[in-house]
PAGUMI-333934 format. One record per residue: residue number from 0; y, x, z of N, C-alpha, C in turn; chain. Coordinates in nm, 4 decimals. Each point is the difference from the previous one (the first is absolute). Last residue first. Layout:
% PAGUMI-333934
+-----+----------+----------+----------+----------+----------+----------+----------+----------+----------+-------+
:   n :       nv :       nu :       nw :      cav :      cau :      caw :       cv :       cu :       cw : chain :
+-----+----------+----------+----------+----------+----------+----------+----------+----------+----------+-------+
: NUM :        Y :        X :        Z :        Y :        X :        Z :        Y :        X :        Z :     A :
...
+-----+----------+----------+----------+----------+----------+----------+----------+----------+----------+-------+
***
This chain:
% PAGUMI-333934
+-----+----------+----------+----------+----------+----------+----------+----------+----------+----------+-------+
:   n :       nv :       nu :       nw :      cav :      cau :      caw :       cv :       cu :       cw : chain :
+-----+----------+----------+----------+----------+----------+----------+----------+----------+----------+-------+
:  73 :  -5.3200 :   2.0552 :   2.2050 :  -0.0935 :   0.0611 :   0.0966 :  -0.0618 :   0.1262 :  -0.0552 :     A :
:  72 :   0.3162 :  -0.2981 :  -0.2418 :   0.0623 :   0.0694 :   0.1127 :  -0.0954 :   0.0688 :   0.0979 :     A :
:  71 :  -0.1040 :  -0.2685 :  -0.4130 :   0.1189 :   0.0781 :  -0.0346 :   0.0438 :   0.0930 :   0.1122 :     A :
:  70 :  -0.3646 :  -0.3001 :   0.0601 :  -0.0362 :   0.0923 :  -0.1073 :   0.1175 :   0.0892 :  -0.0383 :     A :
:  69 :   0.0695 :  -0.3467 :   0.3158 :  -0.0779 :   0.1109 :   0.0563 :  -0.0395 :   0.1009 :  -0.1076 :     A :
:  68 :   0.2248 :  -0.3955 :  -0.1341 :   0.0875 :   0.0837 :   0.0830 :  -0.0745 :   0.1217 :   0.0524 :     A :
:  67 :  -0.2495 :  -0.3175 :  -0.2418 :   0.0951 :   0.0683 :  -0.0878 :   0.0905 :   0.0923 :   0.0809 :     A :
:  66 :  -0.2963 :  -0.2786 :   0.2390 :  -0.0729 :   0.1051 :  -0.0721 :   0.0966 :   0.0810 :  -0.0864 :     A :
:  65 :   0.1751 :  -0.3780 :   0.2159 :  -0.0337 :   0.1051 :   0.0958 :  -0.0667 :   0.1161 :  -0.0706 :     A :
:  64 :   0.0915 :  -0.3820 :  -0.2535 :   0.1269 :   0.0637 :   0.0397 :  -0.0273 :   0.1176 :   0.0945 :     A :
:  63 :  -0.3647 :  -0.2724 :  -0.1229 :   0.0424 :   0.0886 :  -0.1084 :   0.1304 :   0.0716 :   0.0302 :     A :
:  62 :  -0.1579 :  -0.3378 :   0.2870 :  -0.0796 :   0.1212 :   0.0171 :   0.0395 :   0.1023 :  -0.1059 :     A :
:  61 :   0.3820 :  -0.3443 :   0.1068 :  -0.1408 :  -0.0067 :  -0.0404 :  -0.0704 :   0.1318 :   0.0304 :     A :
:  60 :   0.4579 :  -0.0675 :   0.1174 :  -0.0472 :  -0.1383 :   0.0037 :  -0.1493 :  -0.0106 :  -0.0282 :     A :
:  59 :   0.4164 :   0.3558 :   0.1189 :  -0.1466 :   0.0027 :  -0.0025 :  -0.0541 :  -0.1419 :   0.0201 :     A :
:  58 :   0.4653 :   0.1337 :   0.0250 :  -0.0427 :  -0.0006 :  -0.1398 :  -0.1521 :  -0.0035 :  -0.0136 :     A :
:  57 :   0.2415 :   0.0325 :   0.4264 :   0.0170 :  -0.1329 :  -0.0610 :  -0.0438 :  -0.0076 :  -0.1474 :     A :
:  56 :  -0.0230 :   0.4277 :   0.2337 :  -0.0936 :  -0.0994 :   0.0514 :   0.0202 :  -0.1385 :  -0.0626 :     A :
:  55 :   0.2853 :   0.3970 :  -0.0650 :  -0.1093 :  -0.0207 :  -0.0956 :  -0.0899 :  -0.1164 :   0.0426 :     A :
:  54 :   0.3663 :   0.1714 :   0.2662 :   0.0539 :  -0.0741 :  -0.1144 :  -0.1084 :  -0.0322 :  -0.1034 :     A :
:  53 :  -0.0869 :   0.2742 :   0.3887 :   0.0098 :  -0.1433 :   0.0314 :   0.0479 :  -0.0820 :  -0.1184 :     A :
:  52 :  -0.2683 :   0.4648 :  -0.0802 :   0.1317 :  -0.0458 :   0.0449 :   0.0031 :  -0.1518 :   0.0221 :     A :
:  51 :  -0.4202 :   0.3348 :   0.0502 :   0.0444 :  -0.1037 :  -0.0930 :   0.1338 :  -0.0529 :   0.0520 :     A :
:  50 :  -0.2981 :   0.4764 :   0.0562 :   0.0894 :  -0.0948 :   0.0647 :   0.0486 :  -0.0975 :  -0.1065 :     A :
:  49 :  -0.4829 :   0.2986 :   0.0512 :   0.1312 :  -0.0122 :  -0.0640 :   0.0868 :  -0.0900 :   0.0865 :     A :
:  48 :  -0.5019 :   0.1151 :   0.0124 :   0.0907 :   0.1021 :   0.0525 :   0.1324 :   0.0043 :  -0.0755 :     A :
:  47 :  -0.3967 :  -0.3042 :  -0.0309 :   0.0419 :   0.0816 :  -0.1133 :   0.1016 :   0.1078 :   0.0375 :     A :
:  46 :  -0.1903 :  -0.3023 :   0.3308 :  -0.1118 :   0.0347 :  -0.0890 :   0.0409 :   0.0995 :  -0.1080 :     A :
:  45 :   0.3321 :  -0.1815 :   0.2973 :  -0.0960 :   0.0872 :   0.0693 :  -0.1080 :   0.0502 :  -0.0939 :     A :
:  44 :   0.3050 :  -0.3123 :  -0.1696 :   0.0706 :   0.1247 :   0.0300 :  -0.0935 :   0.0990 :   0.0697 :     A :
:  43 :  -0.1571 :  -0.4329 :  -0.0768 :   0.0051 :   0.0768 :  -0.1247 :   0.0702 :   0.1337 :   0.0222 :     A :
:  42 :  -0.0070 :  -0.2981 :   0.3596 :  -0.1357 :   0.0494 :  -0.0257 :  -0.0048 :   0.0822 :  -0.1288 :     A :
:  41 :   0.4004 :  -0.2188 :   0.1069 :  -0.0230 :   0.1113 :   0.0931 :  -0.1388 :   0.0601 :  -0.0201 :     A :
:  40 :   0.1018 :  -0.3846 :  -0.2413 :   0.0776 :   0.1127 :  -0.0518 :  -0.0187 :   0.1220 :   0.0899 :     A :
:  39 :  -0.1862 :  -0.4002 :   0.1502 :  -0.0741 :   0.0504 :  -0.1150 :   0.0704 :   0.1217 :  -0.0605 :     A :
:  38 :   0.2147 :  -0.2396 :   0.3386 :  -0.1106 :   0.0783 :   0.0549 :  -0.0849 :   0.0620 :  -0.1102 :     A :
:  37 :   0.3400 :  -0.2919 :  -0.1338 :   0.0602 :   0.1200 :   0.0594 :  -0.1093 :   0.0903 :   0.0572 :     A :
:  36 :  -0.1348 :  -0.4159 :  -0.1592 :   0.0395 :   0.0851 :  -0.1129 :   0.0616 :   0.1298 :   0.0522 :     A :
:  35 :  -0.1030 :  -0.3322 :   0.3123 :  -0.1220 :   0.0648 :  -0.0486 :   0.0304 :   0.0920 :  -0.1182 :     A :
:  34 :   0.3489 :  -0.2643 :   0.1665 :  -0.0355 :   0.1027 :   0.0975 :  -0.1255 :   0.0755 :  -0.0438 :     A :
:  33 :   0.1363 :  -0.3700 :  -0.2538 :   0.0929 :   0.1116 :  -0.0198 :  -0.0296 :   0.1133 :   0.0984 :     A :
:  32 :  -0.4177 :  -0.2937 :  -0.1223 :   0.1338 :  -0.0321 :   0.0487 :   0.0910 :   0.1198 :  -0.0248 :     A :
:  31 :  -0.4581 :  -0.1461 :  -0.2863 :   0.0638 :   0.0916 :   0.0940 :   0.1382 :  -0.0497 :   0.0413 :     A :
:  30 :  -0.3715 :  -0.1762 :  -0.3164 :   0.0428 :  -0.0655 :   0.1218 :   0.0656 :   0.0900 :   0.1032 :     A :
:  29 :  -0.1890 :   0.0454 :  -0.4743 :  -0.0677 :   0.0654 :   0.1123 :   0.0454 :  -0.0519 :   0.1361 :     A :
:  28 :   0.1789 :  -0.1784 :  -0.4179 :  -0.1448 :   0.0127 :  -0.0198 :  -0.0728 :   0.0546 :   0.1228 :     A :
:  27 :   0.4855 :  -0.0646 :   0.0088 :  -0.0640 :  -0.1220 :  -0.0475 :  -0.1530 :   0.0112 :  -0.0074 :     A :
:  26 :   0.2573 :   0.3868 :   0.1422 :   0.0281 :  -0.1168 :   0.0839 :  -0.0810 :  -0.1213 :  -0.0453 :     A :
:  25 :  -0.0365 :   0.4128 :  -0.2373 :  -0.0247 :   0.0317 :   0.1398 :   0.0153 :  -0.1234 :   0.0884 :     A :
:  24 :  -0.1596 :  -0.0139 :  -0.5163 :   0.1235 :  -0.0042 :   0.0777 :  -0.0337 :   0.0253 :   0.1461 :     A :
:  23 :  -0.2728 :   0.1567 :  -0.4624 :  -0.0041 :  -0.0753 :   0.1257 :   0.1329 :   0.0119 :   0.0741 :     A :
:  22 :  -0.1422 :   0.2204 :  -0.4229 :   0.0951 :  -0.1106 :  -0.0027 :   0.0042 :  -0.0805 :   0.1299 :     A :
:  21 :  -0.3068 :   0.3634 :  -0.0808 :   0.1336 :   0.0580 :  -0.0092 :   0.1074 :  -0.1095 :   0.0049 :     A :
:  20 :  -0.4447 :  -0.1343 :   0.2387 :   0.0270 :   0.0608 :  -0.1304 :   0.1398 :   0.0594 :   0.0028 :     A :
:  19 :  -0.4184 :  -0.2131 :   0.3425 :   0.1316 :   0.0621 :  -0.0086 :   0.0124 :   0.0658 :  -0.1361 :     A :
:  18 :  -0.3120 :  -0.4213 :   0.2509 :   0.0113 :   0.1098 :  -0.0957 :   0.1437 :   0.0526 :  -0.0042 :     A :
:  17 :  -0.2193 :  -0.2243 :   0.4376 :   0.0857 :  -0.0323 :  -0.1135 :   0.0052 :   0.1183 :  -0.0957 :     A :
:  16 :  -0.2220 :  -0.0125 :   0.4351 :  -0.0819 :  -0.0237 :  -0.1187 :   0.0823 :  -0.0328 :  -0.1240 :     A :
:  15 :   0.1998 :   0.0782 :   0.4354 :  -0.0866 :   0.1153 :  -0.0275 :  -0.0789 :  -0.0157 :  -0.1298 :     A :
:  14 :   0.4280 :  -0.2045 :   0.2396 :  -0.0733 :  -0.0436 :  -0.1188 :  -0.0916 :   0.1126 :  -0.0472 :     A :
:  13 :   0.3196 :   0.0368 :   0.3512 :  -0.1084 :  -0.0838 :   0.0498 :  -0.0889 :  -0.0473 :  -0.1140 :     A :
:  12 :   0.3018 :   0.4709 :   0.0235 :  -0.0055 :  -0.1385 :  -0.0452 :  -0.1174 :  -0.0726 :   0.0625 :     A :
:  11 :   0.1137 :   0.4777 :   0.0446 :   0.1182 :  -0.0767 :   0.0403 :  -0.0027 :  -0.1456 :  -0.0419 :     A :
:  10 :  -0.3366 :   0.3418 :  -0.1067 :   0.0176 :   0.0106 :   0.1447 :   0.1120 :  -0.0920 :   0.0504 :     A :
:   9 :  -0.0885 :   0.0473 :  -0.4651 :  -0.1078 :  -0.0772 :   0.0637 :   0.0124 :   0.0028 :   0.1524 :     A :
:   8 :   0.2895 :   0.2706 :  -0.2689 :   0.0361 :  -0.1418 :  -0.0015 :  -0.1040 :  -0.0850 :   0.0721 :     A :
:   7 :  -0.0912 :   0.4566 :  -0.0702 :   0.1007 :  -0.0183 :   0.1050 :   0.0406 :  -0.1474 :   0.0084 :     A :
:   6 :  -0.2936 :   0.1163 :  -0.3436 :  -0.0669 :   0.0217 :   0.1284 :   0.0971 :  -0.0213 :   0.1162 :     A :
:   5 :   0.1716 :  -0.0119 :  -0.4408 :  -0.0789 :  -0.1189 :   0.0314 :  -0.0690 :   0.0143 :   0.1349 :     A :
:   4 :   0.2308 :   0.3721 :  -0.1716 :   0.0947 :  -0.1049 :   0.0376 :  -0.0762 :  -0.1256 :   0.0431 :     A :
:   3 :  -0.2547 :   0.3489 :  -0.1754 :   0.0543 :   0.0381 :   0.1308 :   0.0972 :  -0.1055 :   0.0515 :     A :
:   2 :  -0.1737 :  -0.0557 :  -0.4346 :  -0.1056 :  -0.0169 :   0.0993 :   0.0493 :   0.0344 :   0.1404 :     A :
:   1 :   0.2882 :   0.0712 :  -0.3720 :  -0.0194 :  -0.1426 :   0.0254 :  -0.1037 :  -0.0227 :   0.1098 :     A :
:   0 :   0.0715 :   0.4417 :  -0.1611 :   0.1090 :  -0.0461 :   0.0847 :  -0.0200 :  -0.1476 :   0.0383 :     A :
+-----+----------+----------+----------+----------+----------+----------+----------+----------+----------+-------+
***
């Protein structure tokens, strides 16, 4: 799951060479804007064929948050 999430993240960040770990912050470490985070969620929904409720998006601060949610719900 982590590898699939990381591959999608690489498409949405300008920090292509920045190491991505479970603790990487979407905003601080990867430099994503709020709009990019929304687009990223849409990409995860497409990739994993799920719907992520809007109320969940603000809880996704790190790569680990995304992986944990997808592991439970995808």
